[in-house]
N, C-alpha and C positions, 0 to 999 in steps of 0.2 A: 504494500500500500504506500503510495507516494504521499509524503507529508504536505500539508496545506501551506502555501506560501502567499503572503500578502505583501505587495510592493506599494510603498507610499512615497510619492514624490513630495519633497519639502524644500523650502528655502533655507539657506544657511542660518538665518535669524531664528528659525523655529527649532533648530537642533536640540538645544538644551531642554526646552520645555517638552518636546516629544520624547526624548530619552528619559527624562524624569518620570513622565507618565508611564513608560514601559517598565521602569524599575518598580513603580508603585503597583503595577499589575502582576509583579512577580517574575518578569522576564529575566533572562540571563543573556549576556553578550556572547555572540558566537564568533564574529569576525568584523573587521573593518578593512575594506578594500579601496584602493584608489587606482584609477586608470586615466590615461591622457586621452582626451577626445577633442580633436580639432584644436581650438584655442582655449580649452578649459580642462578642468579636472572633474571626473565623475567620482563621487564618494558613495560607497555602499556600506551601510551599517546594518549588520544582521543580528537579530535577537531571536531566542527560542522562548516560546510560551507553551509549555506542556506538549512539545512535539510539533507545534505549528511554528513556521518561520515567518518573521516579520522583518522586511527590509525597508530601511529608510534610505532613499536616494536623493542626493543633492548635487548640484553643479557649482563649482567654485572657479572663479576667474583667476588667472595667474596674478600674483601680487596681493590678492585678497587673503585675509586671515580668517580662520574659523576658530571657534571655541573648542577646547578639549572637553571630552566627556569623562575624563578620568576621575573627577570629583564625584561622579555618580557611579561609574563602573571602573574601579581602580585598574583592572588589567588592561584597559584601553590604552594606558600610557605606552605600552610596548608597540602596539599597532601605530599609534600616533607618531612615535619617534621613528619608526620604520618609514612611514610615509614622508616625514620631513627629510630623512636622510636620502631616500631614493628619488623623490619627486621635487623636493624643495618647497613643498607647500607649508606655509606657516600655520602652526596650530598653537594658540596661546593658552597659557595657564595649565600646562600639563603637570600632573602630580609629581612626575619624575621627568626631568628634561635633559636629554643628552646633547642639546644644542646642535642638532643636525648631524651628529657624529656617531650614530648608533652603529653604523657599518663603516669599515675601512674599505673604500672602493677606489679603483684606479681613477675614476672621474667623479667629481662632486655631483650629486643629484643625477645619476645616470639615466633615470627614466623621465626627466623633466621635459624632454622633447619627444615628439611622436616617434621619430626614427631612432631614439636611444642616444642621440648626440645632444650635447648642450654647448653653450657658448662660454663656459667658464674655463 
């Protein structure tokens, strides 16, 4: 039996309130994913609610900052630091902040550009 999945498109400004609501419902965080789409980043936050998957999707423009959800779900700090290290996306107020240096890579923010190249 395939688990039920609900995908909810949100604006970055809604992130903390939506995530807080999911925490209140008893959800647990499953993953945070980032991908480069054209001239923006697509963020996908997945939560489990008794076997049902809830995905919050949002688009972030390069140079914009989003809020960390690590004050709500502490394990999110690892995903957020990974995204900052690989994509260069700025996430403010992380519970634990590696300053964009979670991974030691040959190129800084290797996934920042669609083709894997960046201008740094």
